[in-house]
C-alpha positions in Angstrom: -10.1 64.5 -10.6 -10.9 64.6 -14.3 -12.7 61.2 -14.2 -14.7 62.0 -11.0 -13.6 58.7 -9.3 -14.1 58.7 -5.6 -11.1 57.5 -3.6 -10.7 56.5 0.0 -7.7 56.4 2.3 -6.5 53.1 3.9 -7.7 52.7 7.5 -5.9 50.7 10.1 -8.1 48.9 12.6 -8.3 45.5 14.4 -11.0 43.1 13.2 -12.2 39.9 14.8 -12.2 37.2 12.1 -12.8 34.1 14.3 -16.0 32.1 14.0 -17.4 28.8 15.2 -18.8 26.0 13.0 -19.6 22.4 13.6 -18.2 19.7 11.3 -15.2 17.4 11.0 -11.9 17.4 9.1 -11.1 14.4 7.0 -8.7 13.5 4.2 -9.6 14.1 0.6 -10.7 10.6 -0.5 -9.7 11.3 -4.1 -6.0 11.1 -3.1 -6.3 7.8 -1.2 -4.5 4.9 -2.7 -4.2 1.3 -1.6 -1.2 -0.9 -1.3 -2.4 -4.4 -1.7 -0.8 -7.8 -1.8 -0.2 -9.3 -5.2 0.2 -12.7 -3.7 -1.5 -14.9 -1.1 1.0 -15.7 1.6 2.7 -14.6 4.9 4.3 -11.2 5.5 7.9 -11.9 6.4 9.3 -8.4 6.9 7.4 -5.2 7.4 9.2 -1.9 6.6 6.2 0.3 7.5 6.0 0.3 11.3 3.6 3.1 12.4 0.7 5.2 11.3 1.4 8.3 9.2 4.9 7.0 8.4 6.0 8.7 5.1 6.2 6.4 2.1 7.9 7.2 -1.2 7.1 5.8 -4.6 9.3 2.8 -5.3 10.1 2.2 -1.6 10.0 -1.3 -0.2 7.0 -1.6 2.2 7.0 -5.3 3.0 8.3 -8.7 2.0 6.1 -11.7 1.5 6.5 -15.5 1.3 4.0 -17.0 -1.2 3.9 -20.7 -1.8 2.2 -20.2 -5.2 5.1 -18.0 -6.3 7.7 -20.4 -5.0 6.1 -23.3 -6.9 6.0 -21.3 -10.1 9.7 -20.4 -9.7 10.6 -24.1 -9.0 8.8 -25.1 -12.2 10.9 -22.5 -14.2 14.2 -23.6 -12.6 13.3 -27.3 -13.3 12.7 -26.5 -16.9 15.9 -24.5 -17.2 18.0 -27.3 -15.6 16.4 -30.3 -17.3 14.7 -29.1 -20.5 16.7 -26.0 -21.7 15.8 -26.7 -25.3 12.0 -26.5 -24.6 11.7 -22.7 -25.2 7.9 -22.8 -25.4 7.5 -24.2 -21.9 10.2 -21.9 -20.5 8.5 -18.9 -22.0 5.1 -20.1 -20.6 6.7 -20.5 -17.1 8.2 -17.0 -17.3 4.8 -15.6 -18.4 3.1 -17.3 -15.5 5.5 -15.5 -13.1 4.9 -12.2 -14.8 1.1 -12.7 -14.6 1.5 -13.4 -10.8 3.3 -10.0 -10.5 6.9 -11.2 -10.3 9.2 -8.2 -11.1 11.4 -8.3 -14.2 14.6 -7.8 -12.3 13.8 -10.7 -10.0 12.9 -12.9 -13.0 16.3 -12.1 -14.6 18.0 -12.9 -11.3 16.1 -16.2 -11.1 17.1 -17.2 -14.7 20.7 -16.2 -14.1 21.2 -17.9 -10.7 18.6 -20.7 -11.0 17.9 -20.3 -7.3 14.3 -19.8 -6.0 13.6 -16.5 -4.3 11.5 -17.4 -1.3 10.7 -13.9 0.0 9.5 -11.4 -2.6 9.6 -7.6 -1.9 6.5 -5.4 -2.4 7.1 -1.8 -3.4 4.8 1.3 -3.0 3.4 2.7 -6.2 2.4 5.9 -4.4 3.9 8.9 -2.5 2.3 9.9 0.8 1.9 8.7 4.4 0.4 5.4 5.7 -3.1 4.9 7.1 -4.8 1.8 8.4 -6.6 -0.1 5.6 -9.2 -1.7 7.9 -12.1 -0.5 9.9 -12.9 -1.9 13.3 -16.4 -3.2 14.0 -17.5 -2.5 17.6 -20.8 -3.2 19.2 -22.5 -0.3 20.9 -23.6 -1.0 24.4 -27.1 0.3 24.3 -28.1 -0.8 20.8 -28.4 -4.0 18.9 -26.2 -4.5 15.9 -22.8 -3.1 15.2 -21.5 0.4 14.6 -18.6 0.8 12.2 -15.8 3.1 13.5 -12.5 4.0 12.0 -9.4 2.9 13.9 -8.0 5.4 16.5 -5.3 7.3 14.6 -2.6 8.5 16.9 0.6 9.9 15.5 3.2 7.1 15.7 0.7 4.5 16.8 1.3 0.9 15.8 -0.4 -0.6 12.7 -2.7 -3.6 13.0 -0.7 -5.3 10.2 2.2 -7.4 11.8 5.0 -9.5 10.5 3.9 -13.2 10.3 0.3 -12.4 9.3 -1.2 -14.2 6.4 -2.8 -12.1 3.7 -4.9 -13.0 0.7 -4.1 -12.0 -2.9 -5.6 -8.5 -3.6 -6.2 -7.8 0.1 -5.5 -4.1 0.9 -2.6 -3.8 3.4 -2.3 0.0 3.7 -3.9 3.2 2.5 -1.5 5.9 1.4 
């Protein structure tokens, strides 16, 4: 009253807040991360089986056989067995494995057991859910050329990546 401020009383009424708009819903591309193969080789075991499967950081996503990695391990085992005093060559062989992306715990196991690890696990560096990494090129019936379409994403649908497939080093396997 003293400040001469006008006040109003609350009013209860029903309001229609719906509206129509055209557009599409997509994922925030800034949160997309790729899980790629560190090695060229064959996927032996796939732990991610379907689209939108949750993946946690540090979780094993697939196992791969890489001839290049096996050869590098055989070289190290040969040096350990036949030339144990040649520390420079042994260090170089270990460094080569590390450059190829061989994990420290696997390297320690290799040095300790002196047995080659044929199938190497690949772990996720990201938290999220799995999407296809590839797009499918389809030709449109009435037009020349190709039209790029994203894969049909159905909850629980199978991935195009299968066990036994060959992948190249650096090839993206999944988007998370």
